[in-house]
C-alpha positions in Angstrom: 0.0 0.0 0.4 3.0 2.3 0.9 4.4 2.1 -2.6 1.1 3.0 -4.1 1.1 6.4 -2.4 3.8 8.0 -4.1 2.1 7.4 -7.3 -1.2 8.5 -6.7 -0.3 12.0 -5.0 1.8 12.3 -8.1 -1.0 11.9 -10.3 -3.3 13.6 -8.3 -1.1 16.5 -8.9 -1.0 16.1 -12.3 -4.3 16.1 -12.8 -4.7 19.1 -10.6 -2.4 21.4 -12.4 -3.5 20.0 -16.2 -6.7 22.9 -16.5 -4.0 25.7 -14.8 -3.0 28.7 -17.3 -1.0 31.6 -16.7 -3.7 35.1 -16.4 -3.3 36.9 -19.9 -1.2 33.6 -21.8 -4.2 31.7 -22.4 -5.1 31.3 -26.4 -2.2 33.1 -28.3 -0.4 34.7 -25.3 -1.6 37.6 -25.7 -3.5 39.3 -23.0 -7.0 39.6 -22.9 -7.2 36.2 -24.6 -8.3 34.7 -21.3 -11.2 32.9 -20.2 -14.7 34.4 -21.1 -15.8 37.4 -18.6 -19.0 36.1 -16.4 -22.2 38.4 -17.6 -23.2 41.0 -15.5 -25.4 40.6 -12.8 -26.7 43.9 -12.4 -27.6 47.0 -15.2 -25.1 50.0 -15.5 -28.4 52.0 -15.8 -31.8 52.3 -14.9 -34.6 54.9 -14.6 -38.1 55.7 -15.0 -38.8 53.9 -11.6 -42.6 54.1 -9.9 -44.7 52.2 -7.8 -48.6 52.7 -6.7 -51.1 50.7 -5.1 -54.2 49.3 -7.0 -57.2 49.3 -4.8 -59.3 49.1 -8.2 -59.6 45.2 -8.3 -62.0 44.2 -10.5 -65.1 42.0 -9.6 -65.0 39.2 -8.3 -63.8 36.6 -5.5 -60.3 36.8 -4.3 -60.3 40.2 -5.9 -57.6 42.0 -3.3 -55.1 45.5 -4.2 -52.0 45.3 -5.8 -48.5 47.1 -5.7 -47.1 47.6 -9.1 -43.7 48.6 -9.6 -42.2 50.1 -13.2 -38.9 50.5 -14.5 -36.6 50.3 -17.7 -33.4 48.8 -17.1 -30.1 48.9 -19.7 -29.5 45.5 -20.9 -26.8 44.1 -23.0 -27.9 41.9 -26.2 -28.7 38.4 -24.9 -29.4 39.5 -21.6 -33.4 39.9 -19.9 -34.2 41.4 -16.2 -36.9 40.2 -14.0 -38.3 42.4 -11.4 -39.1 40.3 -8.1 -41.0 40.6 -4.6 -38.7 40.2 -1.5 -39.5 41.4 2.1 -41.5 44.0 4.0 -39.7 45.2 6.9 -41.4 46.0 9.6 -41.9 49.2 10.2 -45.0 51.0 9.8 -46.0 51.7 7.2 -43.7 49.5 6.1 -40.9 49.5 2.9 -41.6 46.7 0.3 -38.5 45.5 -1.1 -38.1 43.7 -5.0 -34.8 42.0 -6.1 -34.0 42.8 -9.7 -32.3 40.0 -11.1 -30.6 39.4 -14.9 -30.4 36.5 -16.9 -28.8 35.0 -20.1 -31.7 35.0 -22.8 -30.1 34.9 -26.6 -33.3 36.1 -28.3 -33.1 39.2 -26.4 -32.3 42.4 -28.3 -30.6 44.5 -25.6 -31.1 48.1 -25.0 -33.7 50.0 -22.4 -35.9 47.1 -21.7 -39.4 47.9 -19.1 -39.3 45.2 -15.6 -42.3 45.1 -13.8 -43.3 43.0 -10.3 -46.5 42.9 -8.3 -47.7 41.7 -4.5 -51.2 40.9 -4.6 -52.7 41.1 -1.5 -50.9 44.7 -1.4 -50.7 46.5 1.8 -52.7 49.7 2.4 -49.9 52.0 2.3 -45.9 51.6 2.0 -43.3 54.3 3.2 -41.1 53.1 0.5 -40.1 50.2 -2.4 -36.5 50.0 -2.8 -35.3 47.9 -5.6 -31.8 46.1 -5.0 -29.4 44.1 -7.2 -26.5 42.4 -5.4 -27.4 43.7 -2.6 -27.4 47.0 -3.6 -30.0 49.5 -3.9 -30.7 50.6 -7.4 -33.3 52.8 -6.6 -35.9 54.2 -3.7 -39.3 54.9 -4.5 -40.9 56.8 -2.0 -43.6 58.7 -3.3 -46.3 55.6 -3.8 -50.0 56.4 -4.6 -53.0 54.6 -4.0 -55.8 54.1 -7.6 -58.3 53.9 -5.8 
């Protein structure tokens, strides 16, 4: 058994180092030819954020007020964005968090794209809506109107 340990250790080292390259020397040895950079996780630019409470739900069972959040994000081609509801804080009135996330979508054209998020049933009032991406606030909306 002892005779095999050095051989196993050497084989493991060769296998581990086999995929290593020196930064900037991959490909033809020119800087910038390294592995592709990961896609952006947050947009560089956003604009026109708005939030309101639709308190005029349609008739029927289960009709409830809805908090609606809209904005626009500037995206590279091949990227799409989603806006999803997050936690509500314990202040009175509370602030509501939304998460902005990017994902790969080959048919996405890029440029300014609208995003929309909703919460049903909504509370009667909110102090603010905070849109975040990767733990950083992208937008804070404080003017939240209610449509009756």
